[in-house]
C-alpha positions as CSV (number, residue, x, y, z in Angstrom):
1,X,-35.9,61.1,44.1
2,X,-34.1,61.0,40.9
3,X,-35.9,59.1,38.3
4,X,-33.8,56.2,36.9
5,X,-32.7,56.8,33.3
6,X,-33.9,53.9,31.0
7,X,-32.4,53.0,27.7
8,X,-33.8,54.0,24.3
9,X,-37.0,52.3,23.4
10,X,-37.0,50.1,20.3
11,X,-37.8,51.7,17.1
12,X,-41.6,51.7,16.4
13,X,-42.8,50.5,13.0
14,X,-46.1,50.9,11.2
15,X,-46.9,47.4,11.7
16,X,-46.5,47.6,15.5
17,X,-48.4,50.8,15.6
18,X,-51.4,49.0,13.7
19,X,-51.0,46.0,16.2
20,X,-51.2,48.4,19.1
21,X,-54.5,50.0,17.9
22,X,-55.9,46.6,17.2
23,X,-55.1,45.4,20.6
24,X,-56.4,48.5,22.3
25,X,-59.9,48.2,20.5
26,X,-60.0,44.4,21.4
27,X,-59.2,44.8,24.9
28,X,-61.7,47.8,25.0
29,X,-64.5,45.3,23.7
30,X,-63.5,42.8,26.3
31,X,-62.5,40.1,23.7
32,X,-59.6,37.7,24.0
33,X,-57.5,37.0,20.9
34,X,-59.2,33.5,20.7
35,X,-62.7,35.1,20.8
36,X,-61.7,37.6,18.1
37,X,-60.2,34.9,15.9
38,X,-63.3,32.8,16.1
39,X,-65.4,35.8,15.0
40,X,-63.3,36.6,11.9
41,X,-62.6,33.6,11.6
42,X,-58.9,33.0,11.6
43,X,-56.2,31.3,13.8
44,X,-55.5,33.0,17.1
45,X,-51.8,32.9,16.3
46,X,-52.6,35.4,13.4
47,X,-54.1,37.9,15.9
48,X,-51.1,37.5,18.0
49,X,-48.5,38.2,15.3
50,X,-50.5,41.2,14.0
51,X,-50.8,42.8,17.4
52,X,-47.0,42.0,18.0
53,X,-46.2,43.8,14.7
54,X,-44.6,40.8,12.9
55,X,-47.4,40.1,10.5
56,X,-48.8,42.3,7.9
57,X,-52.6,42.1,7.8
58,X,-54.1,41.1,4.6
59,X,-56.6,43.2,2.8
60,X,-60.0,42.7,4.2
61,X,-58.9,41.9,7.6
62,X,-59.0,45.6,9.0
63,X,-62.6,46.1,7.7
64,X,-63.7,42.8,9.4
65,X,-62.1,43.8,12.7
66,X,-63.7,47.2,12.4
67,X,-67.2,45.6,12.2
68,X,-66.6,43.2,15.0
69,X,-65.0,45.8,17.4
70,X,-67.2,48.7,16.3
71,X,-64.3,51.1,15.6
72,X,-66.0,53.2,13.1
73,X,-63.7,52.1,10.2
74,X,-60.6,53.2,12.0
75,X,-58.5,50.2,11.4
76,X,-59.5,50.1,7.6
77,X,-58.4,53.8,7.4
78,X,-55.0,53.2,9.2
79,X,-54.4,50.2,7.2
80,X,-54.7,52.1,3.7
81,X,-52.6,55.0,5.0
82,X,-49.6,52.8,5.9
83,X,-47.1,52.0,3.3
84,X,-46.4,48.4,4.4
85,X,-43.9,47.8,1.7
86,X,-41.3,50.2,3.1
87,X,-41.4,48.8,6.6
88,X,-39.6,45.7,5.5
89,X,-36.1,44.8,4.6
90,X,-35.0,42.6,1.7
91,X,-31.5,41.2,1.2
92,X,-29.3,43.5,-0.8
93,X,-29.3,41.2,-3.9
94,X,-33.0,40.8,-3.9
95,X,-34.1,44.5,-3.3
96,X,-34.0,45.5,-7.0
97,X,-36.5,42.7,-7.7
98,X,-38.8,43.8,-4.8
99,X,-38.8,47.3,-6.1
100,X,-39.8,46.0,-9.4
101,X,-42.6,44.1,-7.8
102,X,-43.7,47.4,-6.3
103,X,-44.4,49.0,-9.6
104,X,-45.0,46.1,-12.0
105,X,-48.0,46.1,-14.2
106,X,-48.0,42.5,-15.1
107,X,-45.9,39.4,-13.8
108,X,-45.6,36.0,-15.5
109,X,-43.7,33.5,-13.4
110,X,-42.7,29.9,-13.6
111,X,-41.9,27.8,-10.4
112,X,-40.4,24.5,-10.0
113,X,-40.0,22.3,-7.0
114,X,-41.1,25.4,-4.8
115,X,-44.2,27.6,-4.9
116,X,-43.1,31.2,-6.0
117,X,-42.9,33.8,-3.4
118,X,-45.8,35.7,-4.4
119,X,-48.2,32.8,-4.1
120,X,-46.9,31.4,-0.9
121,X,-48.9,31.2,2.5
122,X,-47.2,32.6,5.6
123,X,-46.6,29.2,7.1
124,X,-45.1,27.9,3.8
125,X,-42.7,30.9,3.6
126,X,-41.7,30.4,7.1
127,X,-40.7,26.9,6.6
128,X,-38.7,28.0,3.5
129,X,-36.7,30.6,5.5
130,X,-36.2,28.5,8.7
131,X,-32.7,27.3,7.8
132,X,-29.7,26.4,10.3
133,X,-28.0,29.4,11.8
134,X,-30.8,31.8,11.2
135,X,-32.5,33.4,14.2
136,X,-36.2,33.6,14.7
137,X,-36.2,37.4,14.3
138,X,-34.6,37.2,11.0
139,X,-36.9,34.5,9.8
140,X,-40.1,36.7,10.9
141,X,-38.6,39.7,9.1
142,X,-38.3,37.7,5.8
143,X,-41.6,36.1,6.2
144,X,-43.1,39.7,6.6
145,X,-41.1,41.1,3.6
146,X,-42.4,38.3,1.4
147,X,-46.0,38.8,2.4
148,X,-45.7,42.5,1.9
149,X,-44.7,42.0,-1.6
150,X,-47.9,40.0,-2.2
151,X,-50.2,42.7,-1.2
152,X,-50.8,44.4,-4.4
153,X,-51.1,41.3,-6.4
154,X,-53.5,39.7,-4.1
155,X,-55.9,42.5,-4.4
156,X,-58.8,41.7,-7.0
157,X,-58.0,45.0,-8.7
158,X,-54.2,44.4,-8.5
159,X,-51.7,43.8,-11.5
160,X,-51.9,40.8,-13.8
161,X,-50.3,37.8,-12.3
162,X,-49.9,34.6,-14.4
163,X,-48.3,31.5,-12.8
164,X,-47.2,28.3,-14.5
165,X,-46.1,25.8,-11.9
166,X,-44.4,22.6,-12.5
167,X,-46.3,19.8,-10.7
168,X,-43.3,19.2,-8.6
169,X,-44.0,22.5,-7.0
170,X,-47.2,21.1,-5.9
171,X,-46.0,17.6,-5.1
172,X,-42.9,18.5,-3.2
173,X,-43.7,18.6,0.6
174,X,-42.6,21.7,2.3
175,X,-43.1,21.4,6.0
176,X,-45.7,19.0,6.6
177,X,-49.0,17.9,5.0
178,X,-51.0,20.6,6.9
179,X,-48.8,23.3,5.4
180,X,-49.1,21.8,2.0
181,X,-52.9,21.6,2.5
182,X,-53.3,25.2,3.4
183,X,-50.9,26.1,0.4
184,X,-53.1,24.2,-2.0
185,X,-56.1,25.9,-0.7
186,X,-54.5,29.2,-1.1
187,X,-53.5,28.5,-4.7
188,X,-57.3,27.5,-5.4
189,X,-58.4,30.9,-3.8
190,X,-55.9,32.9,-5.7
191,X,-56.9,31.2,-9.0
192,X,-60.5,32.6,-8.6
193,X,-59.4,36.1,-8.5
194,X,-59.8,38.2,-11.8
195,X,-56.2,39.3,-12.1
196,X,-54.6,35.9,-11.2
197,X,-54.4,32.7,-13.2
198,X,-52.7,29.4,-12.0
199,X,-51.7,26.7,-14.3
200,X,-49.9,23.4,-13.8
201,X,-47.3,21.8,-16.1
202,X,-48.0,18.2,-15.6
203,X,-45.3,15.5,-14.9
204,X,-46.9,13.0,-17.3
205,X,-46.0,15.4,-20.4
206,X,-42.4,14.8,-20.9
207,X,-42.3,16.9,-24.1
208,X,-43.4,20.3,-22.4
209,X,-40.7,22.8,-23.1
210,X,-40.0,23.6,-19.4
211,X,-37.5,26.4,-18.3
212,X,-34.2,25.1,-16.7
213,X,-35.0,27.0,-13.5
214,X,-37.8,29.3,-11.9
215,X,-38.0,32.7,-13.6
216,X,-40.1,35.7,-13.7
217,X,-41.1,38.0,-16.8
218,X,-41.5,41.4,-15.5
219,X,-43.6,44.2,-17.2
220,X,-43.0,47.7,-15.8
221,X,-44.9,50.9,-16.7
222,X,-44.1,52.2,-20.1
223,X,-43.8,48.5,-21.4
224,X,-40.4,48.2,-19.9
225,X,-39.6,44.3,-19.8
226,X,-37.1,42.4,-17.7
227,X,-36.5,38.7,-17.2
228,X,-35.5,37.5,-13.7
229,X,-34.1,34.3,-12.4
230,X,-32.2,33.2,-9.3
231,X,-29.2,31.0,-8.5
232,X,-28.2,29.9,-5.1
233,X,-27.4,33.3,-3.6
234,X,-28.1,36.0,-6.0
235,X,-30.7,37.3,-8.6
236,X,-30.1,37.7,-12.3
237,X,-31.8,40.3,-14.5
238,X,-31.7,40.8,-18.2
239,X,-33.5,43.3,-20.6
240,X,-31.6,42.2,-23.5
241,X,-34.1,41.9,-26.5
242,X,-32.8,38.5,-27.7
243,X,-32.8,37.0,-24.1
244,X,-36.4,38.5,-23.5
245,X,-37.7,37.1,-26.8
246,X,-36.2,33.7,-26.2
247,X,-37.8,33.3,-22.5
248,X,-41.0,35.0,-23.6
249,X,-41.6,32.3,-26.4
250,X,-40.7,29.7,-24.1
251,X,-43.1,30.7,-21.6
252,X,-45.9,31.2,-24.0
253,X,-45.4,27.8,-25.5
254,X,-45.4,26.3,-21.9
255,X,-48.7,28.0,-21.0
256,X,-50.3,26.8,-24.0
257,X,-49.3,23.3,-23.6
258,X,-50.0,23.2,-19.8
259,X,-53.1,22.2,-18.1
260,X,-56.0,24.8,-18.4
261,X,-56.8,26.8,-15.4
262,X,-59.9,24.5,-14.7
263,X,-57.8,21.4,-15.2
264,X,-55.1,22.8,-13.0
265,X,-57.5,23.6,-10.3
266,X,-58.8,19.9,-10.3
267,X,-55.1,18.6,-9.9
268,X,-54.5,21.1,-6.9
269,X,-57.8,19.9,-5.5
270,X,-56.7,16.3,-5.6
271,X,-53.4,17.2,-4.0
272,X,-55.2,19.1,-1.2
273,X,-57.3,16.1,-0.6
274,X,-54.4,13.8,-0.4
275,X,-52.5,16.2,2.0
276,X,-55.8,16.4,4.2
277,X,-55.8,12.5,4.2
278,X,-52.0,12.4,5.2
279,X,-52.6,14.9,7.9
280,X,-55.3,12.8,9.8
281,X,-54.6,11.3,13.0
282,X,-53.2,7.7,12.5
283,X,-56.1,6.0,14.4
284,X,-58.8,7.7,12.3
285,X,-56.8,7.2,9.0
286,X,-56.3,3.5,9.9
287,X,-60.1,3.3,10.6
288,X,-61.1,4.9,7.4
289,X,-58.6,2.7,5.4
290,X,-60.3,-0.3,7.0
291,X,-63.9,0.8,6.1
292,X,-62.8,1.3,2.4
293,X,-61.1,-2.2,2.5
294,X,-64.3,-3.7,3.8
295,X,-66.3,-2.0,1.2
296,X,-64.3,-3.1,-1.6
297,X,-64.3,-6.8,-0.2
298,X,-68.1,-6.5,0.0
299,X,-68.2,-5.3,-3.7
300,X,-65.9,-8.0,-4.8
301,X,-67.8,-10.8,-3.0
302,X,-71.0,-9.6,-4.5
303,X,-69.6,-9.6,-8.0
304,X,-68.4,-13.3,-7.8
305,X,-71.5,-14.6,-5.8
306,X,-72.8,-17.5,-8.0
307,X,-76.1,-17.0,-9.5
308,X,-78.9,-19.8,-9.2
309,X,-81.6,-20.1,-11.9
310,X,-85.0,-19.0,-10.6
311,X,-87.7,-21.8,-10.7
312,X,-90.0,-21.1,-13.6
313,X,-93.7,-20.4,-12.7
314,X,-96.1,-22.6,-14.4
315,X,-98.2,-20.9,-17.0
316,X,-101.9,-20.6,-16.4
């Protein structure tokens, strides 16, 4: 009997190979995705995406899985040998910037309204890319491309990454409170890395010299410098010495006048707490509000309660 011919199989990517190996060892150990996620710990959907080859695993994830699944370090070795950056596609107009990120020795970024791409969480980026007339496959590819750019900067020994964020970038809700809560937690974690600093340009300082748009100052090997900004559908590059000097001065002055790293972390923590509160179930939130109101009323009653003089005890 003649074997029925089948069509060509879809192209295999390094991410899908890594996912297949992870799935093989997970199933060999008799663990479900949920069980592995609890051991790491992480969300089950992260395991599903990595095994499907649609999510680039972050540094540290393979070694953790190696330990849990007892692979002898196989996943970590495979992860180090894969050039994740070449497995993703960027829009033509952005490819030049992505190539610069791959070799930059230092980045100084300013973001307004939206968190810069190198600092975004997966879910935050997914919301950004989910726009009308864009299919799910395209969204996932763009998310994976963005996350792949972050790899070398999120490593503790990675290039210098200085970020000044307008307060609007933290206050503007992208997605829902849960997405913003995780994004704020991610910013706090990044700010504790030795090669990353995150500062906030607060809204209550109107005299701050803020750039008109988000921008990046890129330092390449050999002290080659570029300034990069974006309009609606294209990127703009310049290495003109006068343009560089003007933007570099604006950035340095802004950093000096912005909140310190510790003060910025406090503002981000406050925003995280607010998003955590906003994301609570309505019943629990109403109950907490009622308890707080009752406490305030008790304190108020205690303050206005009349005081009566105590009777004097006779002297002996």
